[in-house]
C-alpha positions as CSV (number, residue, x, y, z in Angstrom):
1,M,-2.0,-13.8,-4.7
2,A,-2.2,-10.2,-2.7
3,D,1.4,-9.1,-1.6
4,G,0.9,-9.6,2.7
5,E,-1.2,-12.8,1.9
6,R,-0.4,-15.8,5.0
7,M,-0.4,-19.1,3.8
8,K,1.4,-22.5,4.8
9,L,4.7,-22.3,3.3
10,T,5.9,-25.4,1.8
11,D,8.3,-26.2,-1.1
12,A,6.0,-27.0,-3.2
13,A,3.8,-23.9,-3.0
14,I,6.8,-21.7,-3.1
15,V,7.8,-23.0,-6.6
16,R,4.4,-21.9,-8.0
17,F,5.1,-18.7,-6.8
18,R,5.4,-16.4,-10.1
19,P,7.1,-13.0,-10.8
20,R,4.7,-9.9,-11.0
21,E,5.3,-6.2,-12.1
22,R,6.5,-5.4,-8.3
23,E,8.1,-7.8,-5.8
24,Y,5.5,-8.9,-3.0
25,T,6.1,-11.0,0.1
26,V,3.9,-14.2,1.1
27,W,4.3,-15.0,4.9
28,D,4.1,-18.0,6.9
29,N,1.2,-19.0,9.1
30,R,3.5,-21.3,11.0
31,V,6.1,-19.2,12.2
32,A,5.6,-15.2,12.5
33,G,7.4,-12.9,10.6
34,L,8.8,-15.7,8.2
35,G,8.0,-14.9,4.4
36,V,9.3,-15.8,0.9
37,R,10.0,-12.2,-1.2
38,V,9.2,-12.5,-4.6
39,R,11.1,-10.1,-7.1
40,S,9.9,-9.1,-10.4
41,S,13.1,-10.7,-11.7
42,G,11.5,-14.1,-10.4
43,G,14.4,-14.4,-7.7
44,K,12.8,-16.0,-4.2
45,S,14.2,-15.6,-0.9
46,Y,13.3,-16.1,2.7
47,V,12.7,-13.2,4.7
48,L,12.4,-12.5,8.7
49,L,11.0,-9.8,10.6
50,L,12.9,-8.8,13.6
51,D,12.9,-6.7,16.2
52,M,15.8,-4.5,16.6
53,G,15.2,-2.4,19.4
54,G,11.7,-1.5,19.2
55,R,11.8,-1.3,15.1
56,T,11.0,-4.0,13.0
57,K,13.6,-5.1,10.5
58,R,13.6,-7.2,7.6
59,V,16.6,-9.7,7.0
60,S,16.9,-12.3,4.6
61,L,17.5,-15.7,5.3
62,G,19.0,-16.3,1.6
63,P,17.6,-17.8,-2.0
64,V,14.9,-20.2,-1.3
65,S,17.0,-22.7,-3.8
66,L,19.5,-23.2,-0.7
67,K,17.1,-24.6,2.0
68,T,13.8,-25.9,2.3
69,V,10.7,-24.4,4.6
70,E,11.2,-26.5,7.5
71,E,15.3,-25.4,7.3
72,A,14.2,-21.7,7.4
73,R,11.6,-22.2,10.4
74,R,14.4,-23.5,12.7
75,E,16.7,-20.9,11.3
76,C,14.0,-18.4,12.6
77,Q,13.6,-20.0,15.8
78,A,17.6,-20.1,16.2
79,R,17.8,-16.4,15.5
80,R,15.3,-15.4,18.0
81,T,17.1,-17.8,20.7
82,K,20.5,-16.5,19.6
83,P,20.2,-13.1,18.2
84,E,22.7,-11.2,16.1
85,P,24.2,-8.1,17.9
86,G,21.5,-5.6,17.9
87,E,18.6,-7.7,17.9
88,K,16.2,-7.6,20.8
89,T,14.9,-10.7,22.8
90,G,13.2,-10.6,26.2
91,P,9.6,-9.5,27.1
92,A,7.4,-8.7,24.0
93,R,6.8,-5.8,22.6
94,P,3.8,-3.3,23.6
95,V,1.1,-3.8,20.9
96,P,1.0,-0.6,19.1
97,P,-2.3,1.1,18.1
98,F,-3.7,0.4,14.6
99,R,-2.3,4.3,13.7
100,D,1.3,4.0,14.9
101,F,1.4,0.5,13.0
102,V,0.5,2.0,9.9
103,A,2.5,5.0,10.0
104,D,5.9,3.1,10.9
105,Q,6.3,-0.6,10.2
106,W,3.6,-1.1,7.5
107,K,4.7,1.8,5.6
108,E,8.1,0.9,5.6
109,A,7.2,-2.4,4.4
110,H,4.2,-2.0,1.9
111,F,3.0,1.8,1.3
112,D,6.9,3.3,0.6
113,G,6.9,0.7,-2.4
114,Y,3.6,1.4,-3.9
115,K,3.1,3.5,-7.2
116,P,2.2,7.2,-6.6
117,S,-1.2,6.5,-8.0
118,T,-1.9,3.5,-5.6
119,K,-0.6,5.7,-2.8
120,K,-3.1,8.4,-3.6
121,G,-6.2,6.1,-3.3
122,V,-4.3,4.6,-0.3
123,R,-4.0,7.6,1.6
124,Y,-7.5,8.4,1.2
125,Q,-8.9,5.1,2.3
126,L,-6.6,5.6,5.6
127,A,-7.7,9.1,6.2
128,A,-11.3,8.4,5.2
129,Q,-12.3,5.3,6.6
130,L,-9.4,3.1,8.3
131,L,-7.8,5.5,11.0
132,P,-11.2,7.2,11.8
133,A,-12.6,3.7,12.5
134,F,-9.8,1.6,14.2
135,G,-6.6,4.3,14.5
136,S,-6.8,5.0,18.3
137,K,-7.1,1.0,19.1
138,P,-4.0,-1.3,19.7
139,L,-4.1,-4.1,17.1
140,D,-4.9,-6.7,19.5
141,R,-7.9,-5.2,20.4
142,I,-9.6,-4.7,17.0
143,R,-12.5,-7.3,16.8
144,E,-14.2,-8.8,14.0
145,T,-17.6,-7.9,15.5
146,G,-16.1,-3.9,15.2
147,I,-15.1,-4.6,11.8
148,R,-18.4,-5.7,10.6
149,R,-20.2,-3.1,11.8
150,W,-17.7,-0.5,10.1
151,F,-18.1,-2.6,6.8
152,D,-21.5,-2.6,7.1
153,R,-22.5,1.2,7.7
154,Y,-19.6,1.7,4.9
155,S,-21.4,-0.5,2.3
156,R,-24.9,1.0,2.8
157,T,-23.3,4.1,0.7
158,A,-20.6,2.8,-1.1
159,P,-20.1,-1.0,-1.7
160,G,-17.7,-0.8,-4.3
161,N,-15.2,1.8,-2.4
162,A,-16.4,-0.6,1.1
163,N,-14.9,-3.3,-0.4
164,H,-11.6,-1.9,-1.7
165,A,-11.1,-0.4,2.1
166,L,-11.7,-4.1,3.6
167,S,-9.1,-5.4,1.3
168,R,-6.6,-2.9,2.2
169,L,-7.7,-3.7,6.1
170,R,-7.2,-7.4,5.5
171,Q,-3.3,-6.6,3.9
172,I,-2.6,-4.5,6.8
173,L,-3.6,-6.7,9.7
174,N,-2.1,-10.0,7.9
175,F,0.9,-7.9,8.0
176,A,0.5,-7.4,12.0
177,V,0.0,-11.2,11.9
178,A,3.4,-11.6,10.2
179,C,5.1,-9.4,12.5
180,G,3.5,-11.1,15.4
181,Y,1.2,-8.7,17.1
182,I,-2.1,-10.7,16.8
183,K,-2.3,-14.6,16.1
184,S,-5.1,-14.2,13.8
185,N,-6.4,-11.6,11.2
186,P,-10.2,-10.3,12.4
187,A,-11.1,-9.1,9.2
188,A,-10.6,-12.7,7.3
189,G,-14.2,-14.4,7.5
190,I,-16.0,-11.2,6.5
191,A,-17.2,-11.5,2.9
192,F,-17.2,-8.9,0.6
193,N,-20.0,-7.3,-1.1
194,R,-21.3,-9.2,-4.3
195,R,-19.9,-7.0,-7.4
196,R,-22.2,-6.2,-10.3
197,L,-21.9,-8.8,-13.0
198,L,-20.6,-7.7,-16.5
199,T,-23.4,-7.5,-18.6
200,R,-23.5,-3.9,-19.8
201,F,-21.6,-3.2,-23.0
202,L,-22.9,-1.0,-26.0
203,S,-24.6,-2.5,-28.9
204,R,-23.9,-1.1,-32.5
205,E,-27.0,0.4,-32.5
206,E,-26.5,2.1,-29.1
207,L,-23.0,2.7,-30.5
208,G,-24.4,4.9,-33.3
209,R,-26.9,7.0,-31.1
210,L,-23.9,7.8,-28.9
211,H,-21.5,8.9,-31.6
212,A,-24.2,11.3,-33.0
213,V,-25.0,12.9,-29.6
214,L,-21.0,13.2,-29.4
215,D,-21.1,14.7,-32.7
216,R,-23.0,17.6,-31.8
217,Y,-21.4,17.9,-28.3
218,A,-17.8,17.8,-30.5
219,G,-19.1,21.2,-32.4
220,R,-19.3,23.3,-28.9
221,K,-16.2,24.9,-28.0
222,R,-16.7,24.3,-24.2
223,D,-17.9,20.6,-24.5
224,R,-15.5,19.7,-27.1
225,Q,-12.6,18.3,-24.9
226,Q,-15.2,16.1,-23.0
227,A,-16.7,14.6,-25.9
228,D,-13.0,13.9,-27.5
229,I,-12.1,12.1,-23.7
230,I,-14.9,10.1,-24.0
231,R,-14.3,8.9,-27.8
232,L,-10.8,8.1,-26.6
233,L,-12.1,5.9,-24.0
234,L,-14.1,4.2,-26.5
235,F,-11.4,3.8,-28.9
236,T,-8.7,3.0,-26.4
237,G,-10.3,0.7,-23.8
238,C,-8.4,2.9,-21.4
239,R,-9.4,3.4,-17.9
240,K,-10.9,6.9,-17.3
241,S,-7.7,8.0,-15.3
242,E,-5.3,7.1,-17.8
243,I,-7.0,9.8,-20.6
244,T,-7.6,12.2,-18.4
245,G,-4.2,12.3,-17.0
246,L,-2.5,11.7,-19.9
247,G,0.9,13.6,-20.9
248,W,2.2,14.6,-24.0
249,S,5.4,12.7,-23.2
250,E,3.5,9.5,-23.1
251,V,2.2,10.1,-26.5
252,Q,4.6,8.2,-29.1
253,D,4.2,7.3,-33.0
254,Y,3.5,4.0,-32.2
255,G,0.8,4.3,-29.3
256,L,0.3,5.7,-25.6
257,V,3.2,4.5,-23.4
258,L,1.6,5.1,-20.2
259,A,4.1,5.4,-17.2
260,D,1.8,4.7,-14.0
261,S,-1.2,2.6,-15.0
262,K,-2.9,0.6,-12.5
263,T,-0.8,-2.4,-13.7
264,G,2.1,-0.7,-14.3
265,R,4.1,0.7,-17.6
266,R,2.1,-0.2,-20.5
267,T,1.7,0.5,-24.3
268,V,-1.5,1.1,-25.8
269,P,-1.6,1.1,-29.3
270,L,-3.9,3.6,-31.6
271,G,-6.2,3.0,-34.4
272,S,-6.5,5.6,-36.7
273,Q,-9.7,7.3,-35.3
274,A,-7.9,7.6,-32.1
275,R,-4.7,9.0,-33.4
276,A,-7.3,11.4,-35.3
277,I,-8.7,12.6,-32.0
278,L,-4.9,13.2,-30.5
279,D,-3.9,14.8,-33.5
280,R,-6.4,17.9,-33.3
281,Q,-5.6,18.6,-29.4
282,P,-4.4,22.0,-28.9
283,R,-0.7,22.2,-28.2
284,T,-0.8,24.9,-25.5
285,G,2.4,24.5,-23.6
286,S,0.6,22.3,-21.0
287,P,2.3,18.9,-20.3
288,F,-1.2,17.3,-20.6
289,V,-3.3,16.5,-23.4
290,F,-6.4,17.4,-21.8
291,P,-5.3,20.1,-19.1
292,S,-7.3,21.9,-16.6
293,L,-9.0,24.8,-18.0
294,L,-8.5,26.8,-14.4
295,D,-4.9,25.9,-14.5
296,P,-2.9,24.2,-17.8
297,S,-0.2,23.0,-15.2
298,R,-2.7,20.2,-14.1
299,P,-4.8,17.5,-15.8
300,R,-8.1,18.5,-16.1
301,N,-10.3,17.0,-13.4
302,P,-11.6,13.3,-13.7
303,D,-15.3,14.1,-13.3
304,L,-17.0,14.6,-17.0
305,P,-20.5,15.9,-16.2
306,L,-21.1,15.8,-20.0
307,W,-21.3,12.0,-19.7
308,Y,-24.7,12.4,-18.0
309,R,-26.3,14.5,-20.6
310,V,-24.9,12.7,-23.6
311,R,-25.8,9.2,-21.8
312,C,-29.5,10.3,-21.4
313,E,-29.8,11.7,-25.1
314,A,-28.6,9.0,-26.5
315,G,-31.0,6.5,-24.6
316,I,-28.4,4.7,-22.8
317,E,-28.7,5.9,-19.0
318,D,-27.8,2.7,-17.4
319,C,-24.4,2.9,-19.0
320,R,-21.4,4.0,-16.9
321,L,-18.3,5.4,-18.5
322,H,-16.3,2.3,-17.3
323,D,-18.4,0.7,-19.5
324,L,-16.9,2.0,-22.6
325,R,-14.0,-0.2,-21.6
326,H,-16.2,-3.3,-21.5
327,T,-17.9,-2.2,-25.0
328,M,-14.4,-1.9,-26.6
329,A,-13.1,-5.6,-25.1
330,S,-16.7,-6.8,-25.9
331,H,-16.5,-5.8,-29.6
332,A,-12.8,-7.0,-30.0
333,V,-13.9,-10.5,-28.9
334,M,-16.8,-10.3,-30.9
335,N,-14.8,-9.4,-34.0
336,G,-12.6,-12.4,-33.8
337,V,-9.6,-10.9,-31.6
338,P,-8.1,-13.5,-29.4
339,V,-8.7,-13.3,-25.9
340,P,-4.6,-13.0,-24.5
341,V,-4.6,-10.2,-27.3
342,V,-7.7,-8.3,-26.1
343,S,-5.9,-8.9,-22.3
344,R,-2.8,-6.7,-23.7
345,L,-5.1,-4.1,-25.2
346,L,-6.9,-3.8,-21.6
347,G,-3.8,-4.0,-19.8
348,H,-4.8,-6.6,-17.7
349,S,-2.5,-8.6,-15.3
350,N,-3.5,-11.6,-16.0
351,V,-5.8,-13.4,-18.8
352,Q,-8.5,-14.6,-16.3
353,M,-9.7,-11.2,-16.2
354,T,-10.3,-11.2,-20.0
355,L,-11.9,-14.1,-19.7
356,R,-15.4,-12.6,-18.8
357,Y,-15.7,-11.5,-22.2
358,A,-15.1,-14.8,-23.9
359,H,-18.6,-16.0,-23.9
360,L,-19.7,-12.7,-25.9
361,A,-18.2,-14.3,-28.9
362,D,-21.0,-17.3,-28.7
363,R,-23.5,-15.0,-30.0
364,D,-22.1,-14.0,-32.9
365,I,-21.0,-17.6,-33.6
366,E,-24.8,-18.7,-33.2
367,A,-25.9,-15.7,-35.5
368,A,-23.6,-17.2,-37.7
369,A,-24.7,-21.0,-37.8
370,E,-28.2,-19.0,-38.2
371,R,-27.2,-17.4,-41.2
372,T,-25.4,-20.2,-42.6
373,G,-28.9,-22.6,-42.1
374,Q,-31.2,-20.1,-43.9
375,A,-28.4,-20.1,-47.1
376,V,-28.2,-23.9,-46.9
377,A,-32.1,-24.2,-47.0
378,Q,-32.3,-21.5,-49.7
379,L,-30.0,-23.5,-51.8
380,M,-32.4,-26.7,-51.4
381,G,-35.2,-24.8,-52.8
382,G,-36.5,-23.2,-49.6
383,Q,-37.1,-26.4,-48.1
384,M,-36.0,-27.7,-44.3
385,P,-35.4,-31.6,-44.5
386,S,-37.6,-33.0,-42.3
387,G,-36.7,-36.0,-39.8
388,N,-38.6,-38.6,-42.1
389,S,-36.9,-37.5,-45.4
390,P,-35.0,-40.7,-46.9
């Protein structure tokens, strides 16, 4: 469930809300501004958005264990009918432009709580796409047709990025609904672009070719750093940004302690091959394992131009860098590593994401069944029993 999602709150649904790495809020679609905040500790409380002299204030209505949803809804109506000192009633507030809403109320309620790496991506989405397309429009003047035109245009060049930007727009507009500025989310009915199915991972033969090519480049001083990064991605299953931005402070005896991964702080165990790669990196005084060649106080650029040459020479032109992560997960499953363990290795937020790899183990099971059948046939004199045999 995404932060900022709207639904009809019920007592039974609230019981099923589970804590995550960061607290989140689910908003009621019956009473504008009413939500349930779920803390990372597991605590749940009702919250209400109120107008305090032109600014939105989030006030707590107490733990969900002390009142039902209907009681919380009645309390919301009472607070708006008989406000506390400082709370505003009377004429409705003017609907702000998308730009002002994002910079003020949404920023305070959502953006300020994001991780630094998440903030960087959201800033780009806003500056490059959402603010140019919708910034000057009042929230109640943003229409589904306009969103669809923007999304279709963006999807022609970057379908994956378009999906991410649409998801962010939905979340912002859901919050606008919760604040009472609009009655429904105009982006809710727009379908995401279909994502490429997970089908690409490297076979044992392809891995052999890849390592042979990397061996050649590892012998060249100017290419050694990139070759080591590529190998480390494969051996750890980490995301590219987690390795290119890796700091020495995150390298511990028992593994990598990533302070700001996509799913929060997590530990990545290291095998002997990955450990050897880290051990041979020069200590230059930079805080980063793979520092920028131009400015050692900064991490290297996450782009790895060497990869395009390597994959062509290895005959794996259709393989993306992220497919190395798929490869690590796939071979782990095919070698009998339980899916929950693979999920922890990859840093997935839930095991459902890892179950995409579970079917890959079937190939080894089928191959094992074939080998077993052939062995039994040889023991029986090389003859397979027929269906008519006594």
